[in-house]
C-alpha positions as CSV (number, residue, x, y, z in Angstrom):
1,M,124.1,90.9,120.5
2,G,124.5,94.7,120.4
3,I,126.5,94.6,117.1
4,L,123.8,92.5,115.4
5,A,121.1,94.9,116.8
6,C,123.0,97.9,115.4
7,F,123.3,96.2,112.0
8,G,119.6,95.4,112.1
9,V,118.7,99.1,112.8
10,V,120.8,100.6,110.0
11,T,119.9,98.0,107.3
12,P,117.0,99.9,105.7
13,F,119.0,103.1,105.2
14,P,121.4,101.8,102.5
15,F,118.4,100.3,100.7
16,Y,116.5,103.6,100.7
17,Y,119.7,105.5,99.6
18,W,120.2,103.1,96.7
19,L,116.6,103.3,95.6
20,W,116.6,107.1,95.7
21,N,119.8,107.4,93.7
22,H,119.3,104.5,91.3
23,P,115.5,104.2,90.8
24,Q,115.7,102.8,87.3
25,T,117.9,99.9,88.5
26,W,115.1,99.0,90.9
27,V,112.4,99.3,88.3
28,N,114.4,97.0,86.0
29,L,115.1,94.6,88.9
30,C,111.3,94.4,89.7
31,G,110.6,93.4,86.1
32,K,108.1,94.4,83.5
33,G,104.5,94.5,84.6
34,R,105.4,94.6,88.3
35,D,104.8,97.7,90.4
36,P,108.1,98.8,91.9
37,C,106.2,100.8,94.6
38,K,104.4,97.7,95.8
39,I,107.6,95.6,95.9
40,M,109.4,98.4,97.7
41,A,106.5,98.5,100.2
42,M,106.9,94.8,100.9
43,V,110.7,95.0,101.3
44,S,110.3,98.1,103.5
45,H,107.8,96.4,105.8
46,F,110.2,93.4,106.2
47,L,113.1,95.8,106.9
48,K,111.0,97.7,109.5
49,L,110.3,94.3,111.2
50,V,114.0,93.5,111.3
51,Q,114.6,97.0,112.7
52,F,112.0,96.6,115.4
53,L,113.1,93.1,116.4
54,S,116.8,94.3,116.5
55,L,115.9,97.1,118.9
56,F,113.5,95.0,120.9
57,S,116.4,92.5,121.6
58,V,118.4,95.2,123.4
59,S,115.6,97.4,124.8
60,T,114.1,97.7,128.2
61,F,110.6,99.0,128.6
62,S,108.8,100.4,131.6
63,W,105.1,100.0,132.1
64,P,102.9,102.0,132.4
65,P,104.4,104.6,130.0
66,P,104.6,108.2,131.0
67,L,101.3,110.2,130.6
68,Y,102.6,112.1,127.6
69,F,103.0,108.8,125.7
70,W,99.4,108.2,124.7
71,P,98.5,111.6,123.2
72,L,101.8,111.7,121.2
73,F,101.4,108.0,120.2
74,L,97.9,108.6,118.9
75,L,98.8,111.8,117.1
76,G,101.7,110.0,115.4
77,Q,99.4,107.1,114.3
78,F,96.9,109.6,113.0
79,L,99.5,111.5,111.0
80,N,100.9,108.2,109.7
81,L,97.4,107.0,108.5
82,R,96.5,110.4,107.1
83,V,99.7,110.7,105.1
84,Y,99.3,107.2,103.7
85,Q,95.6,107.9,102.9
86,L,96.5,111.0,101.0
87,L,99.6,109.8,99.2
88,G,98.7,106.2,98.7
89,E,101.2,103.4,98.2
90,S,102.8,105.0,95.2
91,G,103.2,108.4,96.8
92,T,104.6,106.9,100.0
93,Y,107.1,104.5,98.4
94,Y,109.0,106.7,95.9
95,G,106.5,106.6,93.1
96,V,107.8,109.9,91.7
97,R,111.3,108.4,91.5
98,F,110.0,105.4,89.6
99,G,108.3,107.6,87.0
100,K,104.7,107.7,88.4
101,N,102.7,110.9,88.3
102,I,101.8,111.7,92.0
103,P,99.6,114.7,92.5
104,W,100.7,117.4,94.9
105,V,98.8,117.2,98.2
106,T,97.9,120.3,100.3
107,E,95.2,118.8,102.5
108,F,95.7,118.3,106.2
109,P,98.3,117.5,107.5
110,F,100.5,118.7,104.6
111,G,99.0,122.2,104.5
112,T,99.5,122.6,108.2
113,V,102.5,120.5,109.3
114,K,105.7,120.5,107.3
115,D,106.7,116.9,106.4
116,P,104.2,115.2,108.8
117,Q,105.7,111.7,108.2
118,Y,109.0,112.9,109.7
119,V,107.2,114.6,112.6
120,R,105.9,111.1,113.5
121,K,109.4,109.7,113.3
122,K,110.7,112.3,115.7
123,Q,107.9,111.5,118.1
124,F,108.8,107.9,118.2
125,R,112.4,108.7,118.7
126,F,111.4,110.8,121.7
127,L,108.8,108.4,123.1
128,F,110.8,105.2,123.0
129,R,114.2,105.3,124.5
130,T,116.3,102.4,125.7
131,E,118.4,102.6,128.7
132,Q,121.6,101.0,127.5
133,C,122.9,98.8,124.7
134,H,125.6,96.4,125.6
135,T,127.9,95.5,122.7
136,D,130.2,92.5,122.4
137,M,133.1,94.8,123.4
138,S,131.3,95.7,126.7
139,I,130.8,99.3,125.6
140,Q,127.6,100.9,126.8
141,E,125.8,103.5,124.7
142,P,122.3,104.9,124.7
143,V,120.2,103.8,121.7
144,S,116.9,105.3,120.4
145,L,114.1,102.9,119.6
146,Y,113.4,103.9,116.0
147,C,109.9,102.5,115.5
148,S,108.8,104.5,112.6
149,G,106.3,102.5,110.5
150,V,106.3,99.6,112.8
151,L,103.8,100.6,115.5
């Protein structure tokens, strides 16, 4: 089960790498008249679901969470919503790479926090930790629950 979970966790990264380095191939694959950002968003949401389910299958959770969980969780959600509100779907999902004109944003949180979408990812890596991941080879290793974009 652990090997499948590891595969599920890393699945999005080759996809994002390929899109970043070969954006025109993705635009061509999407077809004329279809928005490559919208299709990327749908595929990305599916891959995040696969990531979440993969990690959930090997995770243990404790309830109630530590006191620091709620303020960091709410701050992360706020940053996520604000970034998406400012950038929109095209700005969030590689619109610049697909040839769209995305205006430069300096409003909060961009003028205050450097790369706020990545600050949120780091918060989730800190907040959600699994105790151990058992692989098919009986090797135990700690795994971070990488929930960015899922919660």
